[in-house]
C-alpha positions in Angstrom: -18.0 -6.9 -65.0 -18.5 -10.5 -64.1 -18.8 -12.9 -66.9 -21.3 -12.4 -69.7 -23.8 -9.9 -68.6 -26.6 -8.7 -70.9 -26.6 -5.1 -72.0 -29.8 -4.5 -70.0 -28.2 -5.8 -66.8 -25.3 -3.4 -66.9 -26.5 -1.0 -64.2 -24.4 0.7 -61.5 -27.1 -0.2 -59.0 -30.8 0.5 -58.7 -31.6 4.2 -58.2 -33.4 4.8 -54.9 -36.5 6.8 -55.5 -37.6 9.2 -52.7 -41.1 10.3 -52.1 -42.2 13.9 -51.3 -42.4 12.8 -47.6 -38.7 11.8 -47.7 -39.1 8.0 -47.6 -37.9 5.5 -50.1 -40.4 4.2 -52.7 -40.7 0.5 -53.1 -42.7 -1.4 -55.7 -45.0 -4.2 -54.4 -47.1 -6.8 -56.3 -50.4 -8.3 -55.0 -52.3 -11.2 -56.6 -56.0 -10.5 -56.2 -59.2 -11.4 -58.1 -57.0 -13.5 -60.5 -54.9 -10.5 -61.5 -51.4 -9.3 -60.5 -51.6 -5.7 -59.4 -48.4 -3.6 -59.0 -48.3 -0.5 -56.7 -45.8 1.8 -55.2 -45.6 2.3 -51.4 -43.7 5.0 -49.4 -41.8 3.4 -46.6 -41.8 6.4 -44.4 -45.5 7.6 -44.6 -47.1 4.3 -45.8 -48.9 6.0 -48.7 -49.6 3.9 -51.8 -50.1 4.8 -55.4 -50.5 3.0 -58.7 -47.2 4.5 -60.1 -44.1 5.6 -58.2 -44.3 8.9 -60.0 -47.5 9.7 -58.2 -45.6 9.7 -54.8 -42.9 12.0 -56.0 
């Protein structure tokens, strides 16, 4: 491991979540109406949901 890495940063690599349509799930953030909203989007079908779990 390189240098001093915090215990929370010791990950083998981000797990790629796959949706029920077979595409990768990415998290996006949008700033609207003075609030930061996070949502998940399927790269293959373009479907969006509030949580990544809803696309699985």
